[in-house]
C-alpha positions as CSV (number, residue, x, y, z in Angstrom):
1,M,38.1,-10.3,-26.2
2,G,39.0,-8.1,-23.3
3,L,38.1,-8.8,-19.7
4,E,34.6,-7.8,-18.5
5,T,34.6,-5.3,-15.7
6,G,32.0,-5.6,-12.9
7,S,30.1,-2.6,-14.2
8,D,30.1,-4.0,-17.8
9,K,28.8,-7.4,-16.6
10,C,26.1,-5.7,-14.5
11,G,25.0,-3.6,-17.5
12,A,25.0,-6.6,-19.7
13,M,22.8,-8.5,-17.2
14,E,20.4,-5.5,-17.0
15,V,20.1,-5.3,-20.8
16,A,19.7,-9.1,-21.2
17,E,17.0,-9.2,-18.6
18,L,15.1,-6.4,-20.3
19,L,15.3,-8.0,-23.7
20,L,14.4,-11.5,-22.4
21,T,11.5,-10.1,-20.5
22,A,10.1,-8.2,-23.5
23,D,10.5,-11.3,-25.7
24,I,8.9,-13.7,-23.3
25,Y,6.0,-11.2,-22.7
26,N,5.5,-10.7,-26.4
27,R,5.4,-14.5,-27.0
28,S,3.2,-15.6,-24.2
29,E,-0.5,-14.6,-24.2
30,N,-0.7,-16.3,-20.8
31,L,1.3,-13.5,-19.2
32,T,-0.3,-10.2,-18.0
33,E,1.0,-6.9,-16.8
34,D,1.3,-8.5,-13.3
35,D,4.1,-10.6,-14.7
36,L,6.3,-7.6,-15.4
37,P,8.6,-6.1,-12.8
38,P,7.2,-2.6,-11.8
39,R,10.2,-0.7,-13.2
40,I,9.6,-2.3,-16.7
41,R,5.8,-2.2,-16.5
42,K,5.7,1.5,-15.5
43,H,7.9,2.5,-18.4
44,Y,5.8,0.7,-21.1
45,F,2.4,1.5,-19.4
46,D,-0.2,2.9,-21.8
47,S,-2.6,5.2,-20.0
48,E,-5.3,5.1,-22.6
49,T,-5.7,1.3,-22.4
50,R,-4.4,1.0,-18.8
51,S,-2.2,-1.8,-20.0
52,V,1.2,-2.7,-21.5
53,K,0.5,-3.3,-25.1
54,R,2.3,-6.0,-27.1
55,P,4.7,-6.1,-28.7
56,I,7.2,-4.4,-26.4
57,Y,10.1,-2.9,-28.3
58,V,13.4,-2.0,-26.6
59,T,15.4,1.0,-27.7
60,A,18.6,2.5,-26.4
61,S,16.5,5.2,-24.7
62,D,14.4,2.6,-23.0
63,V,17.6,0.9,-21.6
64,Q,18.8,4.3,-20.4
65,Q,15.6,5.2,-18.6
66,I,14.8,1.7,-17.2
67,C,18.3,0.5,-16.3
68,G,20.1,3.8,-15.8
69,I,22.8,2.7,-18.4
70,Q,24.1,5.6,-20.5
71,N,26.7,3.7,-22.5
72,V,24.3,1.1,-24.1
73,K,26.7,0.0,-26.8
74,G,29.4,-0.7,-24.2
75,A,26.9,-2.8,-22.1
76,I,26.1,-5.1,-25.1
77,K,29.5,-5.3,-26.7
78,D,30.1,-8.8,-25.3
79,L,26.6,-10.1,-25.9
80,P,26.7,-12.0,-29.2
81,F,23.0,-12.6,-29.2
82,V,22.0,-8.9,-29.1
83,G,21.7,-6.9,-32.2
84,F,21.6,-3.1,-32.4
85,E,19.9,-1.3,-35.3
86,E,21.3,2.2,-35.8
87,F,18.1,3.4,-37.4
88,G,15.8,3.8,-34.4
89,S,18.5,2.7,-31.9
90,Q,16.5,-0.5,-31.4
91,L,17.9,-3.5,-29.6
92,R,16.7,-7.1,-30.2
93,L,17.6,-10.7,-29.4
94,T,19.1,-12.2,-32.6
95,V,19.2,-15.7,-31.1
96,F,16.7,-16.1,-28.2
97,D,17.9,-19.6,-27.1
98,L,21.5,-18.4,-26.9
99,G,20.5,-15.4,-24.8
100,A,18.4,-17.5,-22.5
101,K,21.3,-20.0,-22.0
102,W,23.8,-17.2,-21.3
103,F,21.5,-15.6,-18.8
104,A,20.9,-18.9,-17.0
105,N,24.6,-19.5,-16.9
106,Q,25.1,-16.3,-14.9
107,K,23.6,-18.1,-11.9
108,D,21.7,-14.9,-10.8
109,L,18.7,-16.8,-9.4
110,A,17.6,-13.8,-7.3
111,R,17.2,-11.7,-10.5
112,I,15.1,-14.4,-12.1
113,K,12.9,-15.0,-9.0
114,S,12.2,-11.3,-8.8
115,N,10.9,-11.2,-12.4
116,P,7.7,-13.3,-13.0
117,A,8.1,-13.3,-16.8
118,L,11.6,-14.8,-16.5
119,A,10.4,-17.2,-13.8
120,Y,7.7,-18.4,-16.1
121,F,10.2,-19.3,-18.7
122,Y,13.0,-20.7,-16.5
123,E,10.7,-22.7,-14.1
124,N,11.5,-25.9,-15.9
125,Y,14.8,-24.9,-17.5
126,N,17.8,-27.0,-16.7
127,S,16.5,-27.8,-13.2
128,L,16.8,-24.2,-12.0
129,D,15.3,-23.7,-8.6
130,V,12.6,-21.2,-9.7
131,S,8.9,-21.1,-8.9
132,Y,6.7,-19.0,-11.2
133,A,3.9,-18.9,-8.7
134,D,6.2,-17.7,-5.9
135,S,7.7,-15.0,-8.2
136,R,4.3,-13.8,-9.3
137,S,2.8,-13.7,-5.7
138,S,5.7,-11.5,-4.5
139,N,5.6,-9.1,-7.5
140,R,3.7,-5.9,-7.0
141,P,0.7,-6.0,-9.3
142,L,-0.5,-3.4,-11.9
143,L,-3.2,-2.2,-9.5
144,A,-0.5,-1.0,-7.1
145,D,1.1,1.4,-9.6
146,R,0.4,5.1,-9.4
147,E,0.2,5.2,-13.2
148,W,-2.7,2.8,-13.3
149,L,-4.6,4.7,-10.6
150,D,-4.0,8.1,-12.3
151,A,-5.2,6.6,-15.6
152,R,-8.4,5.2,-14.0
153,I,-9.1,8.6,-12.3
154,K,-8.6,10.4,-15.6
155,E,-11.0,8.1,-17.3
156,L,-13.6,8.6,-14.6
157,C,-13.3,12.4,-14.9
158,R,-13.6,12.2,-18.7
159,D,-16.7,10.0,-18.6
160,Q,-18.5,11.8,-15.7
161,K,-18.0,15.5,-15.2
162,E,-19.2,15.3,-11.6
163,S,-16.3,13.0,-10.8
164,E,-14.0,16.0,-10.6
165,D,-16.0,17.5,-7.8
166,L,-16.2,14.1,-6.1
167,L,-12.4,13.8,-6.0
168,K,-12.3,16.9,-3.8
169,L,-14.2,14.9,-1.1
170,V,-11.7,12.0,-0.8
171,Y,-8.0,11.2,-0.7
172,I,-6.9,8.6,-3.2
173,K,-3.5,6.9,-2.9
174,A,-1.8,4.2,-4.9
175,P,-0.3,1.5,-2.7
176,E,3.2,2.5,-3.6
177,D,2.6,6.0,-2.2
178,V,1.4,4.7,1.2
179,R,4.2,5.2,3.8
180,D,2.6,3.0,6.5
181,S,3.5,-0.6,6.4
182,I,2.4,-3.7,8.2
183,E,6.1,-4.5,9.0
184,G,6.4,-1.1,10.8
185,L,3.4,-1.8,13.1
186,V,3.1,-3.7,16.3
187,L,-0.2,-5.6,16.1
188,T,-2.1,-7.8,18.5
189,A,-2.7,-11.5,17.8
190,E,-6.4,-10.7,17.1
191,Q,-5.5,-8.0,14.6
192,K,-3.0,-10.2,12.8
193,A,-5.6,-13.0,12.6
194,E,-8.2,-10.7,11.1
195,I,-5.8,-9.4,8.5
196,E,-5.0,-13.0,7.5
197,K,-8.7,-13.7,7.1
198,I,-9.2,-10.7,4.9
199,E,-6.2,-11.7,2.8
200,K,-7.7,-15.2,2.3
201,A,-11.1,-13.6,1.4
202,L,-9.4,-11.4,-1.3
203,M,-7.6,-14.4,-2.7
204,N,-10.9,-16.5,-2.8
205,R,-13.5,-13.9,-4.0
206,D,-14.7,-16.2,-6.8
207,Y,-15.2,-19.1,-4.4
208,L,-17.1,-16.9,-1.8
209,R,-19.3,-15.5,-4.6
210,K,-20.0,-19.1,-5.8
211,I,-21.2,-20.2,-2.3
212,G,-23.2,-17.0,-1.8
213,L,-21.1,-15.6,1.1
214,Y,-21.2,-11.9,0.5
215,E,-21.1,-10.4,4.0
216,I,-17.4,-10.3,4.3
217,G,-14.9,-7.4,4.4
218,K,-16.5,-4.7,6.5
219,L,-14.4,-3.9,9.6
220,L,-14.9,-1.3,12.3
221,F,-11.7,-0.3,14.1
222,V,-12.3,1.1,17.6
223,G,-9.9,2.5,20.2
224,P,-8.3,5.6,21.7
225,P,-6.5,8.1,19.5
226,G,-3.0,7.1,18.5
227,T,-3.4,3.4,18.8
228,G,-2.9,2.6,15.1
229,K,-6.4,2.4,13.6
230,T,-5.8,4.7,10.6
231,S,-2.1,3.6,10.2
232,T,-3.2,-0.1,10.0
233,A,-6.0,0.7,7.5
234,R,-3.5,2.6,5.3
235,S,-0.9,-0.1,5.6
236,L,-3.3,-2.7,4.3
237,S,-3.4,-0.8,1.1
238,S,0.3,-1.5,0.6
239,W,0.1,-5.0,2.0
240,F,-2.8,-6.1,-0.2
241,S,-1.6,-3.9,-3.2
242,L,-5.0,-2.1,-3.3
243,P,-5.7,1.6,-4.0
244,L,-6.8,3.5,-1.0
245,V,-9.9,5.8,-1.1
246,E,-9.9,7.6,2.2
247,V,-12.7,9.9,3.4
248,R,-13.3,11.7,6.6
249,L,-17.1,12.1,7.2
250,S,-16.6,15.7,8.3
251,M,-15.3,16.4,4.8
252,I,-18.5,15.2,3.1
253,T,-20.9,16.8,5.5
254,S,-22.2,19.8,3.5
255,Q,-23.4,23.0,4.9
256,Y,-26.4,22.3,2.8
257,L,-27.6,19.2,4.7
258,G,-29.4,17.7,1.8
259,E,-26.1,17.4,-0.1
260,T,-24.6,15.2,2.6
261,S,-26.6,12.2,1.7
262,K,-25.7,12.7,-2.0
263,N,-22.0,13.0,-1.1
264,I,-22.1,9.7,0.8
265,D,-23.7,7.9,-2.1
266,K,-21.1,9.4,-4.5
267,V,-18.1,8.3,-2.3
268,F,-19.4,4.7,-2.2
269,E,-20.0,4.7,-6.0
270,L,-16.5,6.0,-6.6
271,A,-15.0,3.2,-4.6
272,K,-17.0,0.7,-6.7
273,K,-15.7,2.3,-9.9
274,I,-12.0,2.2,-8.7
275,S,-12.3,-1.3,-7.3
276,P,-10.7,-3.4,-6.3
277,C,-9.8,-1.0,-3.5
278,I,-10.0,-0.1,0.1
279,L,-12.5,2.4,1.3
280,L,-11.5,3.9,4.6
281,I,-14.0,6.0,6.5
282,D,-12.3,7.9,9.2
283,E,-14.2,9.8,12.0
284,F,-17.0,7.2,11.5
285,D,-18.9,8.5,14.6
286,F,-19.2,12.0,12.9
287,V,-22.5,11.0,11.2
288,A,-23.3,7.5,12.4
289,K,-24.0,8.6,15.9
290,T,-26.8,7.5,18.2
291,R,-30.1,8.6,16.9
292,T,-32.0,8.7,20.1
293,S,-31.8,12.5,20.3
294,D,-34.1,14.9,18.5
295,E,-31.9,15.5,15.5
296,H,-32.5,17.5,12.4
297,G,-34.3,15.4,9.8
298,A,-31.6,15.9,7.2
299,I,-29.0,14.5,9.6
300,K,-31.1,11.4,10.2
301,R,-31.5,11.0,6.4
302,A,-27.7,11.2,6.0
303,V,-27.2,8.6,8.7
304,N,-29.7,6.3,7.0
305,T,-28.0,6.9,3.7
306,L,-24.6,5.9,5.2
307,L,-26.0,2.7,6.8
308,K,-27.8,1.8,3.6
309,A,-24.6,2.3,1.5
310,I,-22.6,0.1,3.9
311,D,-25.3,-2.6,3.5
312,E,-25.1,-2.5,-0.3
313,I,-21.3,-2.7,-0.7
314,S,-19.5,-5.9,-0.7
315,L,-15.9,-7.1,-0.9
316,V,-17.0,-10.3,-2.6
317,E,-19.3,-8.6,-5.1
318,H,-17.8,-5.2,-5.7
319,G,-14.2,-5.7,-4.7
320,V,-14.3,-3.0,-2.0
321,L,-12.8,-3.7,1.4
322,L,-14.6,-1.3,3.8
323,L,-12.8,-0.1,6.8
324,A,-14.2,2.4,9.3
325,A,-12.4,3.9,12.3
326,T,-13.6,5.7,15.4
327,N,-12.2,7.0,18.6
328,H,-15.7,7.2,20.1
329,P,-17.5,3.9,19.8
330,Q,-19.9,4.9,22.5
331,L,-21.5,7.4,20.1
332,L,-22.5,4.6,17.7
333,D,-25.9,2.9,18.1
334,Y,-26.7,-0.8,17.4
335,A,-27.8,0.0,13.8
336,A,-24.3,1.1,13.0
337,W,-22.5,-1.7,14.9
338,R,-24.4,-4.5,13.2
339,R,-23.4,-3.3,9.7
340,F,-19.9,-4.6,10.3
341,D,-19.0,-8.3,10.2
342,R,-16.1,-7.6,12.6
343,V,-15.4,-5.0,15.2
344,L,-11.6,-4.9,15.9
345,G,-10.3,-3.3,19.1
346,F,-7.2,-1.1,19.2
347,P,-6.4,-0.8,22.9
348,L,-3.6,1.2,24.4
349,P,-0.4,-0.9,24.3
350,D,0.7,-2.9,27.4
351,S,4.3,-2.8,28.6
352,E,5.5,-5.5,26.2
353,M,3.8,-3.9,23.2
354,R,5.3,-0.5,24.2
355,R,8.7,-2.1,24.3
356,R,8.2,-3.6,20.8
357,I,6.9,-0.3,19.4
358,L,10.0,1.5,20.8
359,D,12.3,-1.2,19.3
360,K,10.6,-0.7,15.9
361,V,10.8,3.1,16.0
362,L,14.4,3.1,17.2
363,S,15.6,0.3,14.8
364,R,16.9,2.8,12.2
365,I,18.4,5.1,14.8
366,D,21.9,4.8,16.4
367,A,20.7,4.4,20.0
368,D,22.1,2.8,23.1
369,V,18.9,2.5,25.2
370,D,17.0,0.1,27.5
371,T,13.6,-0.1,25.9
372,R,12.2,-2.2,28.8
373,E,12.9,0.6,31.2
374,L,11.4,3.1,28.8
375,A,8.3,0.9,28.4
376,A,7.8,0.7,32.1
377,L,7.9,4.5,32.4
378,T,5.3,5.1,29.7
379,D,2.1,3.5,31.0
380,G,-0.9,4.9,29.3
381,Y,1.1,6.1,26.2
382,S,-0.3,5.2,22.8
383,G,1.9,4.1,19.9
384,S,1.6,7.7,18.5
385,D,2.8,9.1,21.8
386,L,5.8,6.9,21.8
387,R,6.8,8.0,18.3
388,L,6.5,11.6,19.5
389,V,8.8,10.9,22.4
390,V,11.4,9.4,20.1
391,R,11.0,12.4,17.7
392,E,11.6,14.8,20.5
393,A,14.7,12.9,21.6
394,V,16.1,12.9,18.1
395,L,15.5,16.7,17.6
396,N,17.1,17.5,21.0
397,A,20.2,15.5,20.1
398,L,20.4,17.2,16.7
399,V,20.4,20.6,18.4
400,E,23.5,19.4,20.2
401,D,24.9,18.1,16.8
402,R,24.5,14.5,17.9
403,R,23.0,11.6,16.0
404,R,23.5,9.0,18.6
405,L,20.8,8.7,21.3
406,A,21.5,7.7,24.9
407,Q,19.1,6.5,27.6
408,D,19.1,10.0,29.2
409,D,17.8,11.5,25.9
410,L,14.7,9.3,25.9
411,L,14.2,9.8,29.7
412,K,14.2,13.6,29.2
413,A,11.9,13.3,26.3
414,I,9.4,11.2,28.4
415,D,9.5,13.8,31.2
416,D,8.9,16.7,28.8
417,F,6.1,14.8,27.0
418,G,4.5,13.9,30.3
419,R,4.6,17.4,31.6
420,R,3.0,18.8,28.4
421,M,0.3,16.2,28.6
422,S,-0.4,17.1,32.3
423,E,-0.6,20.8,31.4
424,Y,-3.0,20.0,28.4
425,R,-5.3,18.0,30.7
426,R,-5.4,20.7,33.3
427,S,-6.2,23.3,30.6
428,T,-9.0,21.2,29.1
429,N,-10.6,20.4,32.5
430,T,-10.8,24.1,33.6
């Protein structure tokens, strides 16, 4: 037998992992799609049933697509427990125990820990330091997959023709498609604490339902533009692995005012059908504004419809986390405020937060800068403003064919940004 090259061994491990995962999943009714690594689950996902049906078969084509291995026979040539059937190009484990032992002997615990199906089998195998619970909790669940969400939307459109029109009123994203991440944000202690509470509520929905505590999971984000309200809401989709249904109230306000109330009801009903999910209402003040003025009756009805819909939706009962965001909290009356179990402030960042934001934004850039000095010079800047400053500095450097930033690049960008903001304020005040 010849010596294994590094690529041969890597390919053998990939194939063995796939075959073992399929075999363990096929054998254990206790395992669900959430126990499959996303790259395997996505490949075998059946859109009609929105599941991964048993049994999973593994062919040479499957190996090529999932593992990126073109020479499948070469990858398995030194695996005596793998059989290859020329008819159908199917691979199978001829002796499961031999394959399981060989895989364990490779000492690749990281691979096992990142695969819940394998962790389920190996948890009590030869004293391996593997936790099935830990592996499953860190594995992205089925609900986070774009394929699952697309299949659910297709099903809704098939069952209800009006769903197609409704989809034009909202943006729907799978968690894996959300670019914002909690790790990329600089949050206050209060914001972090509230996110932790919501996370616990999501994990304990059955308990909360049992004790009759339903008024949980309705948060109103308030603060100036650019302070991270919408970014935080979107990042929670990725963090909690929940689909995001995003609506701007200006989008659902029809020119035919009577349709606005209907659109509001439809959006909330859609969120319930996609659940569990996050429903993000941006520009919340657009409709839910103070009602002390002599408004058109249809607008009042739309406001009442919105408030009633908020009353009737529940994270515990319906699996919908409701997040609303506004730059103008002063436009909201008490009837709107009291619908939320928590109002979370997003203030302009102080000097220390500005420094941390700059550190985050510059972390992937080759830059020799003093962020403390930059933070001191950007009083009143929002997180969004700071990102624009860095963007300007990067583009200016690229014009000069440079990819390394110096302190002067950022100082110049701050000056330019400050000048433009002053000109904008003067123009809007005239």
